MDAnalysis code that builds the backbone (N, CA, C; Angstrom):
import MDAnalysis as mda
import numpy as np

u = mda.Universe.empty(339, n_residues=113, atom_resindex=np.repeat(np.arange(113), 3), trajectory=True)
u.add_TopologyAttr("name", ["N", "CA", "C"] * 113)
u.add_TopologyAttr("resid", np.arange(1, 114))
u.add_TopologyAttr("resname", ["MET", "THR", "ILE", "LEU", "ILE", "THR", "GLU", "LEU", "GLU", "LYS", "LEU", "ASN", "GLY", "CYS", "ASN", "PHE", "CYS", "LEU", "GLU", "MET", "TYR", "ARG", "ILE", "ASN", "HIS", "SER", "GLU", "LEU", "ILE", "PHE", "THR", "ALA", "VAL", "ASN", "SER", "GLU", "ASP", "THR", "SER", "LEU", "ARG", "PHE", "ASN", "VAL", "HIS", "PHE", "ALA", "ASP", "VAL", "SER", "TYR", "ILE", "LYS", "MET", "PRO", "VAL", "GLY", "TRP", "ASN", "GLY", "ILE", "GLU", "ILE", "GLY", "SER", "GLU", "SER", "GLU", "ARG", "GLU", "GLU", "LEU", "ILE", "THR", "ARG", "LEU", "GLY", "LEU", "PRO", "MET", "LEU", "GLY", "VAL", "SER", "SER", "VAL", "VAL", "LYS", "LEU", "TYR", "LYS", "SER", "ASN", "GLU", "GLY", "GLU", "ALA", "VAL", "ILE", "LEU", "GLY", "ALA", "LEU", "MET", "LEU", "ILE", "GLU", "PRO", "ARG", "GLY", "GLN", "LYS", "TYR"])
u.atoms.positions = np.array([
    [-2.405, 12.516, -1.637],
    [-3.564, 11.624, -2.442],
    [-3.222, 10.994, -3.257],
    [-2.942, 12.098, -4.477],
    [-2.940, 11.662, -5.620],
    [-1.739, 10.500, -5.988],
    [-0.441, 11.140, -4.990],
    [0.630, 9.408, -5.026],
    [0.118, 8.339, -4.947],
    [-1.115, 8.262, -3.590],
    [-1.080, 7.180, -3.235],
    [-1.637, 6.559, -4.332],
    [-2.978, 6.947, -4.611],
    [-3.441, 6.462, -5.963],
    [-2.843, 5.801, -6.731],
    [-2.008, 6.958, -7.546],
    [-0.735, 6.821, -8.186],
    [0.811, 5.160, -8.094],
    [0.697, 4.902, -6.853],
    [1.581, 3.663, -6.171],
    [0.314, 2.693, -5.994],
    [-0.745, 2.867, -5.937],
    [-1.535, 1.821, -6.079],
    [-1.718, 1.109, -7.403],
    [-2.074, 2.641, -8.119],
    [-2.428, 1.701, -9.207],
    [-0.893, 0.553, -9.791],
    [0.008, 0.702, -9.216],
    [1.604, 0.243, -9.917],
    [1.065, -1.575, -9.039],
    [0.323, -1.525, -7.642],
    [0.365, -3.115, -7.377],
    [-0.993, -3.654, -8.548],
    [-0.803, -2.925, -9.578],
    [-2.252, -3.858, -10.642],
    [-1.618, -5.019, -10.848],
    [-1.872, -6.442, -10.493],
    [-1.038, -7.648, -10.821],
    [-0.672, -8.252, -9.738],
    [-0.657, -7.530, -8.658],
    [-0.509, -7.735, -7.909],
    [-0.986, -9.057, -7.235],
    [-0.541, -10.325, -6.242],
    [-1.823, -10.304, -5.118],
    [-1.395, -9.895, -3.650],
    [-3.153, -10.156, -3.440],
    [-3.135, -9.388, -2.359],
    [-3.818, -9.986, -1.312],
    [-3.295, -10.001, 0.614],
    [-3.418, -11.024, 1.362],
    [-3.902, -10.306, 2.510],
    [-5.169, -10.475, 2.967],
    [-5.396, -9.622, 4.370],
    [-4.620, -10.073, 5.307],
    [-4.353, -8.750, 5.812],
    [-2.563, -8.725, 7.071],
    [-3.962, -8.412, 8.306],
    [-3.816, -7.818, 8.560],
    [-4.852, -7.552, 9.670],
    [-6.166, -6.215, 9.642],
    [-6.825, -6.540, 10.144],
    [-8.468, -5.558, 10.635],
    [-8.533, -5.366, 11.949],
    [-8.575, -3.703, 11.993],
    [-8.503, -3.831, 13.501],
    [-10.156, -2.571, 13.471],
    [-11.595, -3.454, 13.768],
    [-13.062, -3.248, 14.342],
    [-12.398, -1.352, 15.033],
    [-11.675, -1.337, 15.830],
    [-11.774, -0.718, 16.613],
    [-11.220, 1.088, 16.537],
    [-10.101, -0.024, 15.794],
    [-9.320, 1.217, 15.142],
    [-10.218, 1.505, 13.824],
    [-10.604, 1.166, 12.878],
    [-11.117, 1.478, 11.857],
    [-9.825, 1.230, 10.709],
    [-8.842, 0.431, 10.777],
    [-7.853, 0.412, 10.540],
    [-8.061, -0.892, 9.624],
    [-7.164, -1.331, 8.146],
    [-7.144, -2.250, 8.219],
    [-5.298, -2.051, 6.604],
    [-4.564, -3.548, 7.086],
    [-3.590, -3.566, 6.439],
    [-3.640, -4.424, 5.619],
    [-3.222, -4.791, 4.192],
    [-3.200, -5.664, 2.937],
    [-2.222, -5.610, 2.602],
    [-0.926, -7.186, 2.275],
    [-0.448, -7.552, 1.840],
    [-0.298, -7.547, 0.236],
    [0.516, -6.492, -0.239],
    [0.316, -7.349, -1.877],
    [2.424, -7.833, -2.173],
    [1.754, -8.986, -3.044],
    [3.255, -9.323, -3.739],
    [2.811, -9.359, -5.224],
    [4.052, -9.170, -5.577],
    [4.022, -8.847, -7.097],
    [4.504, -10.015, -7.070],
    [3.691, -10.791, -8.662],
    [3.291, -12.427, -9.137],
    [4.425, -12.006, -10.166],
    [5.282, -11.646, -10.143],
    [6.673, -12.068, -11.297],
    [8.109, -12.111, -10.540],
    [7.732, -11.169, -8.812],
    [9.085, -11.527, -8.012],
    [8.735, -11.428, -6.895],
    [8.314, -12.562, -6.504],
    [7.958, -12.282, -5.312],
    [8.757, -12.046, -3.881],
    [9.530, -11.465, -4.019],
    [10.743, -10.499, -3.053],
    [9.870, -8.936, -3.426],
    [9.264, -8.480, -4.652],
    [8.603, -7.410, -3.730],
    [7.505, -7.735, -3.812],
    [7.443, -7.278, -2.349],
    [6.561, -7.377, -0.814],
    [5.778, -5.338, -0.932],
    [5.031, -5.626, -0.691],
    [4.572, -4.426, 0.390],
    [3.213, -4.291, 1.486],
    [3.143, -3.819, 1.914],
    [1.985, -2.875, 2.521],
    [1.258, -2.798, 2.611],
    [-0.075, -2.433, 2.316],
    [-1.002, -1.068, 2.244],
    [-1.998, -0.802, 2.900],
    [-1.744, 0.303, 3.302],
    [-2.950, 0.756, 4.702],
    [-4.030, 2.062, 4.204],
    [-4.780, 1.630, 5.369],
    [-6.557, 1.681, 5.238],
    [-6.483, 2.336, 6.353],
    [-7.665, 3.458, 6.439],
    [-8.003, 4.360, 8.166],
    [-9.475, 4.646, 7.570],
    [-10.588, 5.217, 8.177],
    [-11.403, 5.249, 8.289],
    [-12.178, 3.904, 7.821],
    [-12.122, 2.863, 7.510],
    [-12.952, 2.114, 6.874],
    [-13.994, 1.555, 7.330],
    [-14.714, 1.825, 6.814],
    [-16.392, 1.695, 6.858],
    [-17.057, 0.547, 6.435],
    [-16.489, 0.192, 5.727],
    [-17.005, -1.167, 5.083],
    [-15.727, -2.352, 4.155],
    [-15.910, -3.315, 4.626],
    [-15.011, -4.404, 4.181],
    [-15.442, -5.215, 3.599],
    [-15.574, -6.068, 2.290],
    [-16.212, -7.309, 1.620],
    [-14.935, -8.460, 0.733],
    [-14.119, -8.372, 1.492],
    [-13.028, -9.281, 1.270],
    [-13.312, -10.864, 1.199],
    [-12.161, -11.650, -0.157],
    [-11.859, -13.360, 0.582],
    [-10.556, -12.658, 1.483],
    [-9.797, -14.314, 1.877],
    [-8.579, -14.194, 2.306],
    [-7.958, -13.470, 1.164],
    [-7.428, -13.753, 0.178],
    [-6.659, -13.510, -1.078],
    [-7.548, -13.236, -2.147],
    [-6.782, -12.630, -3.333],
    [-7.245, -11.988, -4.568],
    [-6.661, -11.282, -4.790],
    [-6.375, -10.863, -6.885],
    [-5.052, -10.411, -7.751],
    [-5.882, -8.727, -8.022],
    [-5.450, -8.193, -7.796],
    [-5.727, -6.922, -8.486],
    [-6.029, -6.168, -7.745],
    [-6.070, -4.893, -8.189],
    [-6.933, -3.233, -7.343],
    [-6.990, -2.290, -8.309],
    [-8.636, -1.801, -7.382],
    [-8.780, -0.891, -8.908],
    [-9.898, 0.299, -7.664],
    [-9.604, 1.291, -8.132],
    [-10.261, 2.509, -7.619],
    [-11.826, 2.595, -8.119],
    [-12.622, 2.410, -7.200],
    [-14.350, 2.390, -7.957],
    [-14.499, 3.543, -8.580],
    [-15.437, 3.788, -9.591],
    [-16.094, 5.603, -10.194],
    [-16.649, 5.422, -8.418],
    [-16.925, 7.262, -8.741],
    [-17.961, 8.218, -8.126],
    [-19.325, 7.757, -7.122],
    [-19.664, 7.545, -8.581],
    [-21.167, 6.869, -8.255],
    [-20.957, 5.590, -7.934],
    [-20.407, 4.645, -7.684],
    [-19.717, 3.695, -6.912],
    [-20.353, 3.651, -5.781],
    [-18.990, 4.640, -5.117],
    [-19.003, 5.176, -3.952],
    [-20.007, 5.116, -3.332],
    [-21.139, 6.622, -3.793],
    [-22.132, 6.909, -3.658],
    [-22.823, 5.903, -3.004],
    [-23.582, 5.052, -4.039],
    [-24.337, 3.983, -4.819],
    [-23.808, 3.107, -2.978],
    [-22.860, 2.357, -2.642],
    [-22.880, 1.914, -1.231],
    [-22.588, 2.642, 0.078],
    [-22.714, 3.725, -0.025],
    [-22.756, 4.489, 0.895],
    [-24.469, 4.409, 0.815],
    [-25.145, 4.787, 0.326],
    [-26.530, 4.714, 0.363],
    [-26.782, 3.359, 0.980],
    [-26.369, 2.500, 0.265],
    [-27.036, 0.717, 0.386],
    [-26.437, 0.734, 1.727],
    [-25.411, 1.410, 2.409],
    [-25.127, 1.019, 4.392],
    [-25.219, 1.793, 4.805],
    [-26.702, 2.972, 4.184],
    [-27.445, 3.337, 5.263],
    [-26.114, 4.373, 6.485],
    [-24.642, 5.068, 6.036],
    [-23.621, 6.128, 6.255],
    [-25.132, 7.448, 5.516],
    [-24.086, 8.420, 6.386],
    [-24.679, 9.396, 5.790],
    [-23.742, 9.887, 5.156],
    [-24.361, 10.872, 3.742],
    [-23.119, 11.039, 2.649],
    [-21.971, 12.275, 3.803],
    [-23.048, 13.384, 3.760],
    [-21.910, 14.141, 4.958],
    [-21.497, 13.690, 5.999],
    [-21.224, 12.381, 6.687],
    [-20.021, 12.142, 7.000],
    [-19.031, 11.714, 6.631],
    [-19.270, 11.394, 5.770],
    [-18.417, 10.237, 5.053],
    [-17.137, 11.113, 4.021],
    [-16.000, 11.146, 4.914],
    [-14.599, 12.046, 4.318],
    [-14.964, 12.253, 2.690],
    [-14.237, 12.713, 2.024],
    [-13.800, 13.099, 0.949],
    [-12.580, 11.868, 0.761],
    [-11.834, 12.212, 1.427],
    [-10.621, 10.384, 1.113],
    [-10.674, 9.441, 1.517],
    [-12.483, 9.623, 1.914],
    [-12.741, 7.979, 1.819],
    [-12.706, 6.988, 0.375],
    [-13.001, 6.490, -0.259],
    [-13.358, 6.246, -2.190],
    [-13.303, 4.807, -1.481],
    [-13.736, 4.542, -2.622],
    [-14.048, 2.949, -3.257],
    [-12.664, 1.809, -3.867],
    [-12.300, 1.035, -2.810],
    [-11.121, 0.506, -3.902],
    [-12.006, -1.113, -3.593],
    [-11.834, -2.195, -5.203],
    [-12.105, -3.192, -4.758],
    [-11.179, -3.797, -6.358],
    [-11.034, -5.255, -5.751],
    [-10.021, -6.135, -7.054],
    [-10.425, -6.180, -8.660],
    [-10.002, -6.885, -9.512],
    [-10.060, -7.079, -10.814],
    [-11.519, -7.496, -10.644],
    [-11.445, -8.592, -9.991],
    [-12.771, -9.545, -10.104],
    [-14.196, -9.094, -9.144],
    [-14.091, -7.486, -8.416],
    [-15.098, -7.209, -8.294],
    [-15.549, -7.987, -6.030],
    [-14.633, -9.159, -6.371],
    [-14.806, -10.171, -5.005],
    [-13.967, -9.743, -3.846],
    [-13.719, -8.416, -3.810],
    [-13.174, -7.322, -2.431],
    [-13.552, -6.191, -2.740],
    [-13.974, -6.041, -1.405],
    [-14.125, -4.218, -1.746],
    [-14.383, -4.088, -0.962],
    [-13.516, -1.990, -0.636],
    [-12.868, -1.489, 0.422],
    [-13.326, -0.246, 0.369],
    [-13.657, 0.326, 1.077],
    [-14.510, 1.891, 1.722],
    [-14.069, 2.415, 2.628],
    [-12.873, 3.263, 2.258],
    [-11.653, 3.774, 3.481],
    [-10.869, 4.686, 3.248],
    [-10.390, 4.735, 3.546],
    [-8.712, 5.996, 2.822],
    [-7.143, 5.906, 3.050],
    [-6.988, 5.485, 2.355],
    [-5.961, 5.065, 1.407],
    [-4.821, 5.915, 2.306],
    [-3.806, 5.148, 3.306],
    [-3.005, 6.198, 4.424],
    [-1.627, 5.529, 3.103],
    [-0.860, 4.924, 3.504],
    [-0.226, 4.602, 3.018],
    [0.933, 2.809, 2.413],
    [1.723, 2.751, 1.254],
    [2.045, 1.754, 0.961],
    [3.349, 1.514, 1.307],
    [4.376, 1.107, 1.665],
    [5.535, 0.495, 2.348],
    [5.877, 0.074, 2.156],
    [7.435, -0.444, 1.607],
    [7.575, -2.021, 0.916],
    [7.844, -2.782, 2.419],
    [7.379, -3.811, 2.604],
    [7.139, -4.839, 3.891],
    [8.919, -4.531, 4.300],
    [9.521, -4.311, 5.653],
    [10.162, -4.785, 6.185],
    [10.596, -3.568, 6.453],
    [9.745, -1.706, 6.023],
    [11.122, -0.886, 5.706],
    [10.151, 0.700, 5.277],
    [10.191, 1.966, 6.088],
    [9.578, 2.715, 5.530],
    [10.107, 3.308, 3.914],
    [9.183, 3.771, 3.411],
    [9.914, 4.942, 2.725],
    [10.346, 5.924, 3.089],
])
């Protein structure tokens, strides 16, 4: 998980857009495009998505604090014990995108690492 979070932090400054969301599988995929070199594209996969709020596109991403995560879980009325510890709060730099889910995979677009 730590490696994935480090990889996600490297994508700061990228432009993000929603690629796919499957409600029945709680799966979210969005695309990150490097703003300086648009040929660098990545798919970012999440599983166990409990909550999302986002525009179609945004810039940058960061991990929310544990207290922000717990506050959102409480506000949504989710059972704290039912939310896995790998489920984290991710948000855009401006806070317009919010994801409560488990980061599963970051892959260069078109190929697996």
